[in-house]
N, C-alpha and C positions, 0 to 999 in steps of 0.2 A: 153655198154657204149661210149659216142657218147667219140670223143676226147676230146672236148673245156668242158666237164664235168669230164672228169678226168684233165685235166688243172688246173683247176679253184678248185678241191679238191686237189691237191695237194699244190696247194697256200697256202688254207686255214689252211692245217693242219702242211704246215712249219710256215707258220704264228705262229702257239699254238705254235707249238717247239719251235719255238724262243721263245715266251714267256715264258714256261718253264723252256727253258736254261737260260735266262732273271734271273726269278724269283729264281731258285734253284741259279745261281752262284752268283745274290748278296745276297743271304740267306749263301751262305757255306759261300761268304768272308769275312758278318757279323761275322758272326759264328768263324770264323777262325782267324780275324785279329779282335777280337772285342774293346781288349784295344785299337788298333791303331785307329778301325774309334769310337772311343767313344770320343777319344784326339782329332781327328780332328771337330769332333761334337760341342765337348764342346768349341775348340777353336772358331770355326767360328761362332757360336750362341753368344760368348763374345764378338765378336769386333760388333755386332748389339746394346750391352747393355751399359747401363751407368752402370752398378756394377757385378757383379757375377748372372753366373747362372752355375749350375752343373748341372748332371746326374749322378747317383748314378749306374746305369747298363743299357744297353740295350740288348732285345737280337730279333730275327726275328719270325714271327710265322709262320711258314713252313704253305702253301697252306690254312691259315686262309684269309677268304674273298677271294681266288684266284679268278680271275687272278688279284689283286691285291697286293702289297708288303705291309706288315702287321707287326710294328715294336709294341714292348712293352717297355715302358721305365718306370726305376721303380728311387723313391726317387729325383725328379724334383722339385728343388730349383731355384727362383728370386728372388733376393734380389738388392734394389738398394745401393748406394755407401754410404748411410747416415745412413743404418740398425743401426749402432753401438751406434747413437744417440736416435732414434726413437723405435727398435726394433718389426717393425711390415712389415715379409715377404711377401714379393705379392703374391708368388705363393710356395706353399709348396704341392706335389701331391703325394701319394706313387704308384700308376698306373697311368700311363697316355698313352695309346694305339691309334696306330696310323694307317691307312691303305689308303694307296696313291695307284693314277691310273697309273698303268704300264702304259699303252698306252700314258698318257698324259704325261708321264717326257720324252718321244722321242719327242715331240714337244717344253719339253723345261718350260712344264706349272706345277708346284704343284699340282696336280687336288686330295684333298685329300676329300674321298671318306666317312670315318668316325673317329670320333677321342670320344672315349671314356675315361672319367676321372672320378675315385672312388678314395674314401679315400685324401680328399684333401680339403683345405684350398687355398682361394683366401681374400688377404684381400689389399684392396688398402686404401690407408693413405693418410692423406693431414694434417699438421702441422697448426700450429695458424699465422704461418708467410704464408702459402698459399700455400708454398712448398707437392709435391706429392713423395711416393715412384714410381707411374707410370712413371716418369721422366727416369725411368732406361730402356726404348723402345722408348728413342726419338734419331732420324733419323740424321745423318752428312749430314744434305742439299749442302753444300760442293762438296764431293765426288762424289754423284748421280749426280749433275751435270759437275762435269769434266769429271764421265764413265758414262754417262746413261744408258750405258748394264748392270749395276749390279741395281739388285734390280726390271730389267724390266718385271721378269716372274709372273704373275699372280696368285694369290692361291686361290682355289674354295674347301668349305665345303658340303658335299651331306647329310652325316648324322652325327649326334651327338646325345653322351650322356651322362650324368652325374649321380652317384649314390654318396651318404656319402658324400656331399660335403659342404662345409660352403664358403659362401659366404659373403664378409662383404668389406661396402663405411664408413669410420669415416675420416669424413673432419670436426677437432676441430675450424679450420676458419669460414665452414657458420654455425658450429653447428648443424652439419646434424651427423644421424648413419643408417646405413639400415643393416642388419644384417637376414640372411637367412641360415636354415638346409635345403638343397637339398637332399630330399631323392632321388629323382627320374626323370632326367627329360629326354627327350627321343624325337626326330624329325625329320624330313628331310628339306633339302634346295633344294632350283633348282635358277636359275640365268638369269631371260630374262636379253633383252638391256638395263632398267633403274635402276638395283641395283639386288637386291634380294629380296627371298621368303621364309616365313620360316611356318612349318606347326609341333607345338609339342603339347607333353602334358608335365604336371607339378606337382606335388608333393612335394611341401614344406613347412615348418614351418617357417612364417616369426617371429621373433624373436624380431625384430626391423624393425621400419620404421619411423625411428622419422625425419621428416622435421627440427623440432627446437629441438635440445637434450635438450633444456633449459627446454621444455616444455611438455618432454615425447613423446611415439610413439605411431603412428594409427595400429590397428593390431594384437597387440603384442599378444603374443603366442598365435597365428591362421593359425588353417590349410589353404593350397590354395592345391586346387586342380581345375585344369580345363586344355582345349583341344586350345590353343590358335594358333590363327593365325596373323602373323606378317610379314610385308614387310616392304623393305628401295627402297626410290628416289633418284637417284643420282644429279637429277637436284634439286630436290628442299632439298635434306639434312634431309630427314624425313623420322623417320622407325614409321610406322603407326600397333600397335596391337591392337584385337580385343579378345574377350573370351568372348563365351553365351551357359553356363554361367560358371562365376568363384565361387566355393563352397566357402566362409571364415567360417571356420566351419563346423555347419550344416545350412548356412543361403545361398543362390543362387544368384550371384549379374550377371545384365551384364555389361561389362566391357568395353571401347574405350580407347585408351590413342593413341598419339600421341607424338614422341621424335624430337625434330629438334635440327640437330647437325652442319650444313652449316653456316658459317658465323658468330658464338656465340665463344664467350668467355668458357661458357661453355653450357652444356646441360641444354637446357630445354626442360618442358615436361607440355602436358596437359592430366588429365585421367578424361571422366566421366564417375559415376558407377549411375547405375538403382536399385534398391531395391523394387522390388511390393511386398504388404503386409508384410512389417517386424515391430515386435515391436520394441517400443521406448526403451526399456531398451535394446534389444537387440542391434539397431542400434550405444547406445549412448557408450556400450562396444567397439566399436571397433574405438574411434575417440582417441586423445592423451589425459591424465589425467587429463590436466587443462580443458577442454571442459568436459569431461563425470562427473568431480566432477559437475560440474554446471548441468548440466543435468539432472542428478541423484536425484538432488532434486524435479525433476517434475516427470510425470507420464500419461504416454495417454494408457489406457483400451486397444482398439481395434488398429490391425495392420493399418500399413499405407503406402501409395505410396513416397519412396523417391526418389531426386536426389542428385547426389554428383559432383561438376564441382572442381578438383586442377587445378591449375596453377605455376610453378616454374620452379627450375632449380635445378640442380644436385652441381653447385658452386658457387661460391660469399658470401654474406651476408647480402639476402634479408630480413632473417626471415621467410620466406613464409613455404609452397605455399599461394595461393590465394584460399579460400575455397568459395564457392556457392555453398547453399543446398538447397532445397525446396524442400517440403511437404503436403503432402494432407491429413486433417482427417476428418473423418465423423462420425458422432454419437456415440463419445465416450466420456467417463468419465474423466477429466485431473486433478488429482493431483497437488495442486501447495501447497507452503508455506502459511501456515493457513487456508486451505480450500480445497472445490474441487468445478469444473465447469461442471455440467451435459450434458450429451445431447450436444456435442461441436463440432462443423464443423467447419473447417477452411483454408486457404492456406497458408503457411509459406515459409518465404525467414530468412536465414541466410548464412551473412557476414562478411569476416573480412575485408574489405577493402571498409569500409561505405565510407569513404572521397578520392577518390582516389590522389595516390602519397606520402597518410602518412604511408605508411607500410601495416602490415598485422599482426592482434593482438589483444588482447580481448580491448586496447582502441581502435581502428578503425571499431569493428565489431557494428555491428547491427541486430537482429531478430524483423523481420517485418510481421505483421501477418493481412490478409485480411481475407472479410467476414465471419467472426468471428459472429459464433451465438451459444447461450445456454443459461443455468440457472445459476443463483448462489443462494443459498438457499431461490429454487421457486422461483427465482425471472427471466424470461427470459428476456435475454439483446443483442443486436448485435454491433460490432465496425466494422465499417468499415475497419479502418486502422489504428492497434495499432501496434509501434513499443518499443524497449527498444534500445536503444543506446550507446554505452561505456557500454561495462560488466565489466570493470575494474572499472569505477565509474557512473555505470547504470543509466539512466534517462529515464522514460514510455511516449509513447506522446500518446492518440488515441481521437476517439469518440466513445463515451458512448451513443446509445441509447436504454429506455425500454418503454416499454407497457404491464401495468399489472394493478389488480383488488388491490387495495389499502390493504387488507385483507393479500396480499403476504406479505406485511414488517413487519409480525409479523416474521416470519420468519427470517428475517434478521437483526432485531433490537436485537429479542432472547429475549424480557420481557423487555427489559433493560430501556430502554424509554419512549414507549409507543404502544395500541396496538390499530390495525384499523378494520375497518366494514365497508361494503357495500363500493360505489365507485372506484373512478377509479386513477390510478397515472401512469405520464409519466416522463421521465427524457431525457433532449438531452445538452450531456454536452462532454465538449472538456479538457482533461485533458493531465498535465504534472506534473509528478516525479521521486523523487529519487526513486531507490531501492534500500531498506538497509535489507541486511538477503534475499536476493530474495522476499520481501515483498515489495508489492505499499507504499510509504511513503510521507507522506505532502504532498498529491498532489495538486498542484494547479489548482483550476475547471475554465471553462467559459462556459455558458450557462444555463438552467432553468430546477426545478424541479418543478412538477403540481399536486396538487392533488386537487377532483372534487369529491364535495357533499359525500364527508366520514363522519363516525362515529369515532371519535378518545377518546382514555381513557387516558390522561397523569397521568402516574403514578407516576414518582415524588410526585404530588398536588395531584393526587387524583381527577383528576377533568374528567368530560363527557363531551366532544364535541359531540353534534348533526348536520348531514348537514354541513359538516365547507367546506369551500376551500381553497389552499392558492399556493400561487407562490413564488418562490425563487428563484432569477435570480443574477448570477455572474455574474458583469462586472467590468472588470478591478479587482483592489484588494478587492472592496466593495461587499458585501451582498445586495440585493435590495427585497422587501417582499412586493406584493400588491396582487391587486385581494385579499385580503385574507377574508374570510367571517367564524367565527365562532360563533355559538348556541350551546349553555346549558342549558336544558327548554324551556325555555321562553325567555330569552337574545339571542340578536342579534348584534355580534358587526363587523365593518368594519374594516381595518386597514391597514395601510402602512408601512412600516417601512425600514431602512436603519441600516449596521453596515461597517462603514467606517475600511478600512487598516484590512477587517476579515480575507483572506486570511495569512496574515503574523503575528498575532494574534489569528488564528485558532489553531495554535498549540502548538505555540512559547510564546505564553502571554497571555492563557484564559482568565486570572481575568481582564487583561484590555479592554477584547472585550464590549463596549459600543450598543447598540439595541434601535437605537431612534424610537419611536411609534410616530402615528398619530390615533386616535383610537377615531371612532362615534359609537354610537346607538342609535338608539330609545326607547329604552328601558335595563336597567340591573336589574336585579335581583342581588342583590348580595348577598343574601345565597344560591345560585347557585356557586359559587367561594369561598366556605371557605377554599376549599385545600388548597387556598394560606397563609392562617394562621397558618397550620400546618408545623412545619419541613418536610424540603426537602428530603422525602426518596430516596434515594442512591442505587442503585443497590447492592448484596449481594457478602458480600470480596470475593467469587470464582471467581465470574464475573467480577469486575471489574481491568479492564485491565491500567489504567492512561493512561500516555501520549506515548500512542505506535507506535504516525505517521501514525494508520488505520484511516480514518477520521470516521468511523463506532465506533470503542472505542472509541475515539475522543469524541464523540458527548454527551455523558453521564458527560463527565469533563467540558466540555465550559457550558453547563445548571446547574452545579454547579457551578462554577465561576464566566461567566457572566454576565454584571447585562445589565440592561432593563433602557432607560430614557421612558416617557408613557406622552404624554400630551395627553388627553382626555375630548371627548365633550357628553353628555350624555345627553338625551333629560328630560326621566326620572329616576329616580333610587328607587330602592323599595329595602327596608332591614326591615322585618320581620313587624312592624307597621310602617316603614317608608315609606314616600314619599318626594322626592326632585325633581325640576324640573331645566332647566336648568343649572346642570350640569355642571362642568370644574377642570380638576387637573392634574397635572403635576408629576409625582411620578417617583422618581429611586429606584432601586431595589438593594439590597446589596448582600453581603454574607449569612447575619443573616438578611435582612428586607428589610425594605421600609423606605425612605424620600418623609414624606409628601411636599408636595410646593404648594401655592398658590390654594388650593381646594375650591370651591368658590359653592354655590347652594341658590335654593330657597326651605322655608321650613315655612307652616304655617303661610305665611303671609309674613315672612322675610329674613334676609337672612343667611349666615352661612358664615364661610373663618377660615381655620385650616391650620396650619404647625406645620410640627414636624416628627416622626418617627417612626415607629414598628418595634421590634427588638424581632424575634422570637424564642424560645427555648422546651425545651422539656418536661415541668410542664405547662406552660403559655407561652404567648406571649404577652411582655410589650410595651405597650407605651409610647410618650410624645408630648402631643402636646401643641398649644397655638390658643386658639379659639374667635373667635369674632361671638356675636350671636349677630342680629340684628333688634329690635319689632319684634320679633315671636309670636304668639299664646305661652302662656305656657301650658296651657291644653292641646292642641295637642305635643309641644316639648316633654311634660317630660312623654305623652303616646307615642311619637313614639320610644322616648330613654329607654322608661321600668321603669321611674323614676329614673335613673342613681344609680340603685341601691338602693336605700332608701323605707324604710318598711309603716315608718308613715306616709311621708311624700309623695302624691302622684299627679297625674292627677287629681284626684277626690279632692281634698284639692285647685285648682288653678283656677283662670283667670285673665284674661288680658294679658297683654305684657311684653315680656323680652325682654332687651338686658343684655350681658353680655361679660364678659373678664376672660378665664380663662387659667393660664399656669397649667397643673396638666399632674399628671404620672400614669399608672394606666396597668392594668391586663385586656385579654381578652380571652378568651378560644377558642382551637380549631371552638367551635360550633360557636362563632362569638357574646358569651355572655359576658358582661364585670363581671370581678370576684370579688365577692360578697368582700366589704371592703379595694380594692387592691387599690382606686383611693389615692392619694396623690396631694399638690398643694395648689395653690392659685385660688380665685373665687370673682369674683367682679361682682354684681348684679344690674341691675337697673330696677325698676316695674315702670309700669304708665300706672292705669286707672285698679290695679290688685285687686282680694276678694280672702280672704283666707276662705274656703266652708270648715267647719265641721273639724278642724284639731282640734286634740281628748286633744294636750298638753293645746292649750290655752281655750280649753272649760273646764278641767280640773281647771285652774283657776278659769277660771269663776264661774265657781257652787262655790267655795270657798269666791274670792272676791267679784262677779257682778253677785250676782243671780239673779237680774232682766235683764239681758242686755241681749241683742242676739247676743251669741257671735259664730253661727253657721254660719254666712253671715259677714265677716268684712271686708266692703270697704277701700281698700287704693289705695289714686291717685298717691301719687309716693313715691318711697322705692329706696335708694341708701344703699345697705348693702356691707362688705365683710367678705370674709370668709376662712380659711387655715383648707384644706383639709388633714386627716392622715389617712389613715388605717377607723377604725372603730369608728375614733374621728373628730369632725366638731368642730372647733375653730369658735365661734360667736364674731366678734369685736364690740365694741360698736353701738349699733342698733339703733335709732331712728326708729320708728314703729308709722306715724300718722295715724289713721284709723276712718272708722264712726263709732266705739261703744270703744272705746278706745285708748289713748296713751300710748304708753311703750317706758323703755328705757330698751335695753334684752344686753345681753351679759352674755358668759361662755363655755360652752362644753356640745355640743349635744353628746353622743354617738349611733352608732348604736347598737350597743349589749350592751354595759353597762357604766358606767361611766360619764354619766349626770351630768351636774352639773349648771343650770342657772340660772341669776341672773335677777329679772323682779322689776323695778320700773317702779308702776302704779298708774298716778294720778286719783281722784275715780271720779272728776269731769265730766260728760257725753260731751264728744268733738262732737259731732251730730250734732252742728250746727257751727261749726268752722270754716268746708268748705265757712261759707258765710264772712267771713273774708278775708278784702282781703291784707292789711297790714303788713305785713309778722313778720315787729318788732310785733307789736299789737299780732300775730298771734302764737309769740313764747313766747313772757310772760303768757300769756295764759293757755300756753300748759299743765303746771307742775303747774299751779296756785290750793289752796287748799291743802286737803289731800292726800299724796302721801304714797302709800304703799309698801314696800319693802319686796318684796317675793322670795322666794328661792325653787326651781325645784329640786329634785336631785334623784336618784339611790339609796336606799339603800337596800342593803340583797336580791338584784334583784327585786326592789317595789321602783314604784315611790313617792316619798314624796313632798306635797307642803307644808310650812311653809313659816314665817317669817325669815327673811335675817339676823340673827341676828350679819350678820358681815357689815354688810352697814355703811357706816360714812357718 
């Protein structure tokens, strides 16, 4: 063996022997002087703490981890000086094992190769004033300055492990509570020039991770497992941590975190979390209870991609952390309070710092959805940007667009208001709404809704409209309706309308809504709108939702309680036998009927004006009108109005021109017919150039009194009469009839069914030539000249009897 080799082996053997001797000596020294050494360690360590540090027992572990020097410390307890007040022990470790590099000791460096802590509790406590039990480690900077040699040696840790360790950060001032049950943490460290790096495996139960204990914990009672890669840079003062992946329960997450410690009053952190294809309910279960409670009112059927960024500090009282979450959802069913959205896709953002420098909380939170598309009750829709701001008093805003076949509205309205067929619909709306109990409530709307070439069956009025178009425009607080074309059978109507202050009244006072219409029509067949005579049909009780705040639920309520003011101009109006031209009307709908103002029309060569009202009822619709009839053809007039319900006196008995003023009430059926014998009121008639043809009551009198005169055609140049109608009975006020056949004074009662009792005073002279007398005084003198018959026509036992009027005076 070469000499140099022998020499080298001797040196190495000597060095190893020296280390063995040192280790053995160190071990034996501690073994035989344990009490003394333990006291020295306790005393020395106690100098560097502001409180108490005790080690219950210490023993060497001979050759365990050789050539390192290994010690086992038992019952290590560290408490600060205020422990008696707060009762939080900083460290309580049953087993604290440490291995120190022997060679490093000769260099004056404490190089800890391994620390193993088990059955321990670490409790970092800060009270409401900001005092922390970590103050136990505060250094005496003055002493270090006076004697720089003290504390100048560096300490390095190579390996570490923890098992069955409880770690708690309880900050009462900042309302933060972190509590972890460490099943196993083990790893290794190295020390490049810039700081240190560590790789370790962690198996931890997160019992509490409350950045704000007033709101609850994130990932509460979740098992955390993963392999971490961490590093510290002395220049930046930042600790970087990444774990790919970290399994939280059964869900894998990609996590990167940065903890900044330099030049900060407390450590700050940034945590970035990525979860690919995680279910909504699983993600919500990992958040704080105040957030989970909100999110669990919703659901998304398919997994989604989520990222989460947390920024905050472990000290102070900022109410953090700042949270920023993104989500990508594709083709999912979304359940929301009050309904489901199908085939939904969107990009979502949540932030609890909507307005900078206003804190982190529900009142400063925003949920923003972009590129949202889906279907609701078969209606496709898109919302380019939708937001919910301030989760304490939520306000929703967004741009809503939709185009679809008009028939799809049937799903939306649920047969409460109308049914649609054919045609198309589109909506372009900007909305702002309160969110009450997580439902859109009382939205304020801007934009338009358009229906084109659609068939509408308006259910409350049993009204069917064909090939109709409607445009609704929300401008300011007003609703403007234009480009409206309605067709029902042969009737065609064009309309424009406006509701002032619509959006304020729609939910809060629907009974005050007044829709002002301008209506024009070339031809209107009233029989096609008889549905407006019947009582409005409300939604079934099971569906009636009242003022829920939802715009659709409220629609039926508005249609029930709202009013319409209609200004109509119609070229031709048809109703059964009735035809009018140049019709105009001002109508006002009420809760139970229609107020009629200024109806004017041309008919039968004359004109009519009508004012009054109609009240709807279950059995019969009642009306009260004042009518002025000017110079209409009587025959056509009575024909058009079906003889006004009279049976013995019809249009076939009449010729001439009629002017009249009426103030009457009556009834009209849902079919648009006058209810028999329902008319009551006053009637003033004025006849010109009239004739009474084949009127049986007078013909009966004629057979009795004037058998040789032609009573089939009685010419009446002029007649003014006053009548009172009361159901079946017409009161004839004293009436002078001067005709071509006879003169007669008439008074009494005419019963439509029974009760007729009429007094007739008839001169026997023939007045056929009286028309040649121009002197009114002479004509009046001759009118009753000669013999006058006083006749009574009355009903007796259901039969009409004609006889002398014995009661005449």
